[in-house]
C-alpha positions in Angstrom: 57.8 63.4 65.8 55.1 63.6 68.4 55.6 67.3 69.0 55.8 68.1 65.2 52.4 66.3 64.7 51.0 67.9 67.8 52.1 71.4 66.8 50.7 71.2 63.3 47.4 69.9 64.3 47.1 72.5 67.1 47.4 75.0 64.3 44.7 73.2 62.3 42.5 73.2 65.4 43.0 76.9 65.9 42.1 77.7 62.3 38.9 75.5 62.5 38.0 77.1 65.8 38.1 80.5 64.2 35.8 79.5 61.4 33.3 77.7 63.7 33.3 80.5 66.3 32.8 83.1 63.6 29.5 81.4 62.6 28.2 82.1 66.2 28.9 85.8 66.1 25.7 87.4 64.9 26.6 91.1 65.0 29.4 93.5 64.7 31.3 92.0 61.8 30.5 93.0 58.2 30.2 90.4 55.5 33.5 91.4 53.9 35.2 91.1 57.3 33.8 87.6 57.8 35.0 86.5 54.4 38.5 87.8 55.1 38.7 86.1 58.6 37.6 82.8 57.0 40.1 83.2 54.2 43.0 83.9 56.6 42.0 80.8 58.6 41.8 78.7 55.5 45.2 79.9 54.4 46.7 78.8 57.7 44.8 75.6 57.7 46.2 74.8 54.3 49.7 75.7 55.4 49.6 73.5 58.4 48.3 70.6 56.4 50.9 71.3 53.7 53.6 70.9 56.3 52.0 67.7 57.5 51.9 66.3 54.0 55.6 66.9 53.5 56.4 65.1 56.7 54.0 62.1 56.4 52.8 60.0 53.5 49.2 59.8 54.8 48.4 62.5 57.4 44.7 63.2 58.2 42.9 66.3 56.9 40.6 67.9 59.4 38.1 70.5 58.2 35.9 72.8 60.2 33.1 70.4 59.5 35.0 67.7 61.4 36.0 70.0 64.2 33.9 70.5 67.3 35.5 72.5 70.1 36.0 70.4 73.3 34.7 67.3 71.5 37.8 65.1 71.2 35.8 62.5 69.3 34.9 64.8 66.5 38.3 64.8 64.9 38.9 61.0 65.1 38.6 60.3 61.4 40.6 57.9 59.2 43.7 59.0 57.3 42.6 57.0 54.3 42.5 59.7 51.6 45.0 61.9 49.8 44.9 65.4 51.3 46.5 67.4 48.5 43.1 68.3 46.9 41.9 69.7 50.3 45.2 71.7 50.7 44.7 73.1 47.2 41.1 74.0 47.9 42.1 76.0 51.1 44.7 78.0 49.2 42.4 78.6 46.2 39.6 79.8 48.6 42.0 82.1 50.4 43.5 83.5 47.2 40.0 84.4 45.9 39.2 86.5 48.9 42.3 87.9 50.5 43.5 91.4 49.5 46.7 91.9 47.4 48.1 93.9 50.3 47.5 93.8 54.0 47.6 96.7 56.4 49.1 94.6 59.2 52.5 93.0 58.6 52.5 89.2 58.7 48.9 88.6 57.5 48.6 86.5 54.3 47.7 88.2 51.0 46.2 86.8 47.9 49.7 86.6 46.5 50.9 84.5 49.4 47.9 82.1 48.9 48.7 81.8 45.2 52.4 81.1 45.9 51.6 78.3 48.3 49.0 76.9 45.9 51.7 76.8 43.3 54.1 75.2 45.7 51.5 72.5 46.5 51.3 71.8 42.8 55.1 71.5 42.6 55.0 68.9 45.3 52.7 66.9 43.1 54.9 67.5 40.1 56.8 64.2 40.2 55.8 60.6 41.3 57.9 58.4 43.6 59.9 57.2 40.6 60.9 60.7 39.5 58.5 60.9 36.5 57.1 64.4 35.9 53.4 65.1 36.2 53.4 67.8 33.5 49.8 68.8 34.0 50.5 69.8 37.6 53.7 71.5 36.6 51.8 73.5 33.9 49.3 74.6 36.5 52.1 75.7 38.8 53.8 77.5 35.9 50.7 79.6 35.2 50.6 80.7 38.9 54.3 81.5 39.1 54.2 83.5 35.8 51.3 85.5 37.3 53.3 86.2 40.5 56.4 87.3 38.6 54.6 89.3 35.9 51.9 90.9 38.0 52.8 90.7 41.6 54.3 93.6 43.7 57.6 91.7 44.4 61.1 92.2 43.3 64.4 90.5 44.1 66.5 92.4 46.6 69.8 93.7 45.3 71.9 91.5 47.7 71.4 87.9 48.6 72.1 88.5 52.3 69.1 90.9 52.6 66.9 87.8 52.8 68.5 86.8 56.1 68.9 90.1 58.1 66.6 91.4 60.8 67.1 94.9 59.3 65.6 93.8 56.0 62.6 91.7 57.3 59.4 91.9 55.2 61.2 93.3 52.3 60.2 93.6 48.6 61.2 90.0 47.9 59.2 88.5 50.8 55.9 87.0 50.0 55.2 85.5 53.5 57.2 85.5 56.6 56.8 83.9 60.0 57.0 86.9 62.3 59.2 86.9 65.4 59.7 89.7 67.9 63.0 91.6 68.1 62.3 92.2 71.8 59.7 90.3 73.9 59.5 90.6 77.6 58.5 87.0 78.0 60.1 85.6 74.9 56.7 84.2 73.8 56.8 86.0 70.5 60.5 85.2 69.9 62.1 82.4 68.0 63.0 80.5 71.2 63.8 77.1 69.8 66.3 78.5 67.3 68.6 79.1 70.2 69.6 75.4 70.0 71.0 76.2 66.5 73.4 78.9 67.6 77.2 78.6 67.8 78.8 77.3 70.9 81.0 80.3 71.6 80.1 83.7 73.1 77.9 85.7 72.8 75.6 82.6 72.3 77.2 79.8 74.3 74.6 77.2 73.5 73.9 74.8 71.9 75.6 74.1 68.6 73.1 71.6 67.1 72.8 72.8 63.5 76.1 72.4 61.7 76.7 72.3 57.9 78.0 69.3 56.1 81.3 69.1 54.2 79.3 68.0 51.2 77.3 71.2 51.3 80.3 73.5 51.6 82.0 71.6 48.7 79.0 72.4 46.6 79.9 76.1 46.5 83.1 75.5 44.6 83.1 77.0 41.1 85.1 76.7 37.9 84.9 79.6 35.5 82.2 80.9 37.8 79.9 77.9 37.4 79.2 75.1 39.8 80.8 71.7 39.5 77.6 69.8 39.0 79.2 66.3 38.9 82.6 66.7 40.6 82.0 69.2 43.4 82.6 66.6 46.1 85.8 65.4 44.6 87.8 68.0 46.5 87.1 69.3 50.0 86.9 73.0 50.9 89.4 73.1 53.8 88.5 74.3 57.3 92.2 75.0 58.0 93.6 78.4 58.8 96.9 80.2 58.3 99.0 81.3 61.4 97.2 84.7 61.3 93.8 83.0 61.5 92.8 83.6 57.8 91.4 80.8 55.7 93.8 78.7 53.7 91.2 78.3 50.9 92.2 80.2 47.7 90.1 78.3 45.1 87.1 80.1 43.6 83.8 79.9 45.5 80.2 81.0 45.1 79.8 84.1 47.3 76.5 82.7 48.8 78.6 80.2 50.8 79.8 82.8 53.3 76.3 84.1 53.9 75.1 80.6 54.5 77.8 78.7 56.3 80.3 79.9 59.0 83.8 78.7 58.2 87.2 79.3 59.8 88.9 82.5 59.0 85.8 84.3 57.6 83.8 87.0 59.3 80.6 85.5 60.8 77.7 87.9 60.2 79.5 90.8 61.7 80.1 89.2 65.1 83.7 88.0 64.9 86.0 86.0 62.7 84.8 82.4 62.8 87.2 79.9 64.3 86.6 76.4 65.6 85.5 77.6 69.1 82.1 78.1 67.4 81.7 74.3 67.4 80.7 72.1 70.3 82.4 68.9 69.1 84.8 69.1 66.1 85.4 65.3 66.0 81.7 64.6 65.8 80.3 67.1 63.4 83.1 69.0 61.8 84.2 72.6 61.6 81.3 74.4 59.8 78.2 76.1 61.1 74.9 77.4 59.9 74.3 81.2 59.7 71.1 82.4 57.9 68.9 82.2 61.0 71.2 84.2 63.2 70.4 87.9 64.0 73.1 90.4 63.2 74.9 92.0 66.2 72.7 95.1 66.5 69.6 93.0 66.9 71.0 90.1 68.8 69.9 89.1 72.3 67.4 91.9 73.0 65.3 90.5 75.8 67.5 87.7 77.0 68.3 84.1 75.9 64.7 83.6 74.7 65.3 86.1 72.0 68.5 84.7 70.6 67.1 85.2 67.1 65.0 88.2 66.2 65.0 87.0 62.6 61.8 86.1 60.8 61.6 82.9 58.9 61.2 83.7 55.2 59.0 80.8 54.3 58.0 82.2 50.9 60.1 84.5 48.8 60.3 85.6 45.1 63.6 83.7 44.5 61.7 80.5 45.3 59.1 81.4 42.7 61.9 81.9 40.1 63.5 78.6 40.7 60.3 76.6 41.0 59.3 78.1 37.7 62.6 77.1 36.2 62.0 73.5 37.4 58.6 73.5 35.7 60.0 75.0 32.5 62.7 72.3 32.3 60.1 69.5 32.5 57.8 71.3 30.0 60.7 71.5 27.5 61.3 75.3 27.8 65.0 75.0 28.6 66.1 78.5 27.5 63.4 80.1 29.7 64.7 77.9 32.6 68.3 79.1 31.9 67.1 82.7 31.9 65.4 82.3 35.3 68.5 80.6 36.8 70.7 83.4 35.5 68.5 86.1 37.1 69.2 84.4 40.5 72.9 84.0 39.8 73.3 87.6 38.6 71.9 88.8 42.0 74.3 86.5 43.8 77.2 88.0 41.8 76.6 91.5 43.1 79.9 92.5 44.7 78.2 94.8 47.1 76.9 91.7 48.7 80.2 89.9 49.1 81.3 89.2 52.7 84.3 91.5 53.3 87.7 90.5 54.4 88.5 90.9 58.1 91.8 91.0 60.0 92.0 89.5 63.4 93.0 91.8 66.3 94.9 91.1 69.4 91.7 89.9 71.3 89.4 87.2 70.1 86.5 89.6 69.5 88.6 92.3 67.8 88.8 92.5 64.1 89.2 95.1 61.4 87.2 95.0 58.1 89.0 95.7 54.9 86.5 97.7 53.0 86.1 96.7 49.4 88.2 93.5 49.8 86.2 90.2 49.5 86.7 87.6 52.2 87.5 84.9 49.7 88.1 84.3 46.0 84.5 84.7 44.9 83.7 83.9 41.3 80.2 83.3 40.1 79.0 83.6 36.5 75.8 83.0 34.5 75.1 80.1 32.2 75.9 81.7 28.8 75.8 78.6 26.6 72.2 77.6 25.5 70.7 74.7 27.3 69.8 71.9 24.8 70.0 68.8 27.1 67.1 68.4 29.4 69.0 66.2 31.9 71.8 68.8 32.2 69.3 71.6 32.6 67.4 69.7 35.3 70.6 69.1 37.2 71.6 72.7 36.9 68.3 74.0 38.2 68.2 71.6 41.1 71.8 72.4 42.0 70.9 76.1 42.0 68.1 75.5 44.5 70.5 73.8 46.8 72.9 76.7 46.7 70.2 79.4 47.1 68.2 77.8 49.9 70.8 75.8 51.8 70.1 75.3 55.6 66.6 76.7 55.3 64.9 73.3 55.7 63.9 72.5 52.1 66.5 70.2 50.7 65.2 66.9 52.2 61.7 67.6 50.9 63.0 68.7 47.5 64.7 65.3 47.0 61.5 63.7 48.2 59.3 65.4 45.7 61.7 64.8 42.8 61.7 61.1 43.7 65.5 60.9 44.0 66.0 60.7 47.7 67.6 57.3 47.9 70.0 57.9 45.0 71.2 61.3 46.4 71.2 60.6 50.1 73.0 57.2 49.9 75.7 58.8 47.8 75.8 61.7 50.4 76.1 59.3 53.3 78.9 57.4 51.7 80.9 60.6 51.2 79.9 62.5 54.3 80.5 59.5 56.7 84.2 60.0 56.0 83.9 63.4 57.7 81.1 62.9 60.2 81.1 60.0 62.7 77.4 60.1 63.3 76.7 59.0 59.7 78.9 55.9 59.8 77.0 52.7 59.2 73.8 54.6 58.1 71.8 54.2 55.0 68.6 55.5 53.3 65.9 52.9 52.5 64.0 53.7 49.3 60.3 53.6 49.6 60.4 54.1 53.4 62.6 57.0 54.5 61.2 59.6 52.2 58.5 60.1 54.9 58.4 59.8 58.6 56.3 57.4 60.7 53.1 58.7 62.2 53.7 59.1 66.0 52.5 56.1 67.9 50.9 58.4 70.5 48.8 60.0 67.8 47.6 56.6 66.6 46.8 55.5 70.2 44.9 58.6 70.9 42.8 58.3 67.7 41.0 55.3 69.1 37.2 55.4 68.6 35.1 52.6 70.0 38.2 50.8 70.9 39.9 50.9 67.5 42.4 53.5 66.2 41.1 55.6 63.3 44.7 56.5 62.2 46.7 53.9 60.3 50.5 53.8 60.3 52.4 54.2 57.1 52.8 50.7 55.7 56.5 51.3 55.2 56.8 51.3 59.0 
């Protein structure tokens, strides 16, 4: 918690320092250049505060007016105000100045600022009880319609293209956190992600980001559609046949095997996944995360520090489609929501993107790909019956978001913004604790666990004239 707070507010400090330092530069920068520098800094300041507001119920917003370099006292201000309006103001200011395209990859565009502004409005689209704020959702809808209708983005043909090094910064990407494919020092690489790699070679460490049985079960289909209410009634088995192939023959959404490593299925071109990918089967089960892992031709260039050369696609067009679908449901436009969800499902159904079958060779790392043969019984279809029930439509859209963005770090915060965390997570714990020992005896407390406690060190260090300026979340 401490390091998360520290990291975000270091980012805020850097953005404010850029703005304040720029004011001291009298020559050499044209007015348009000044405006763009400030816009980029405000975009990042908005993004860092956005991440803080997701984590904490009452983080502090620090502007360039509060920030004085090397004056620790300048930023000791109370966290007694809602910061969403300031986050929106930063993204609005950035969107009004930034260009639609940037000459240097990784710099934010006006479209990226608009997308995050829309996302900020979506996070204000429901209250803690799950009631919709239709005015905020209408504002978000206007932004997302603009991005889809007028932006330069398009969905990639294959779902997996959003998770390959070879297809970084593609036509679907709106904003990516850039990592180096090869860095002499590792400083520009995604070093921390090494902890979330499989336990077997060529990684060998550290196995800390495994997928749940509940998530894997969610990819089961019937007549090509997800089992919205009964998906967790039957487990997708992790067992394998004597030849090492998966025993699972039931129908599955093809996105599963681009998201989760499971026994008997080729793991992102490295080898056929078996249980040696896992540190401790008895503790956390047989499945493993995959999207963040670089494919073999880009893996490990530059040493352990470069375990992942993959960018983090923090904003993509498929997100815009499904956020818009959420808004349309609450605004009563159910058929438009169905159309948007079907666009995403149609892309997922592209057989060119199915994981291929692979036959195990004599050695652990040897395998032969069966060209044109899917690795599993994939079956995914569109919703072809009109949506007339808002509750059913809402459930379908939210389920789609889980399938599309699994293991990317969004699910917890989606439940938080929808106001359904306790309901969903306590049911999840009750089920998953039968498979995962670390969940036994756990529970989610409504009104508390939606957000994290402010780090005590941050509160202690906020002291001004002997009294802390930061106040702990009352739930803690």
